[in-house]
N, C-alpha and C positions, 0 to 999 in steps of 0.2 A: 369684951365684945370684939368680934372680928367680922368685917364685911369685905366683899370683893367689889371693887368699882373699876370702871374703865380707866385706862391710863390718862385719857383726856380729862375726866372728872377729877382724878387724883391731882393732876397738874393744876387745874383751876383752883381746887381747894387749897393746895399748898401756896399758890400765889396769893390767894385771898387772905390766908392766915399771915403770910409774910407782910402784906400791906398793912395789916393791923398790928404788926409786931407781936403776934401770938404764935404759940406752938400749934402744930397741927391738932394735937389732942385738945387744947383749950378752945380752938376755933370750932371743932366738931361738937364738943360738949355745949358750947354757947349756942350753936345753931340748932342742935337737938332740943335744948331747953326752950329756946324761943318758939320752935315749932310745936312742942308739947303745950306750951302756954297758950298759943294761938288755937290749937285744937280743943283744949279745955274750954276756952272762952266761947268758941263756936258751939260746942256741945251744950254749954250752959244756956246760950242764946236759943238753941233749938228746943231745949227742955222748957224754957220759959214760955215759948209760944206753942208748945205741944198741946194737942187737943185734950189730953187728960187733965190739964189744968184749967180748961175753959169749956164748959158744956156747949156753948154755941159753936166753938171750933170743932168739938167732937162730932156734933151733928153735921157740920159742913164737910168734914174730912172723912168721917167713918161711914162711907156709903159705897154701894157697888160701882157707881160711875167713877169714883175717885180711887178705887182699889188698884187700878193699873199703876198708879204712882208708887204704891207700896212695893212694887216689884223692881223699880229702877235702882240701879247701883249708884252710889254717890260718885260724883265726878270730881277730880282734883280741881282746886280753886286756882285761878291764875294769880301770880304774885305781882 
């Protein structure tokens, strides 16, 4: 895998890895793994409260007045 990042971001990541006495590779893998774990947990949480699993929620959420929310794009979560 190869990605282009700004020189500032690269510098910050290299410093962060050095502070943890990790290689750049190990630091990035650890960060990606943690983010994926967080994303999976959030997805499981959303699935757990999704209307398909609860008829009451389906009735509340699946209606014309609520349809505008189906068009919204997910926003990044602050850390």
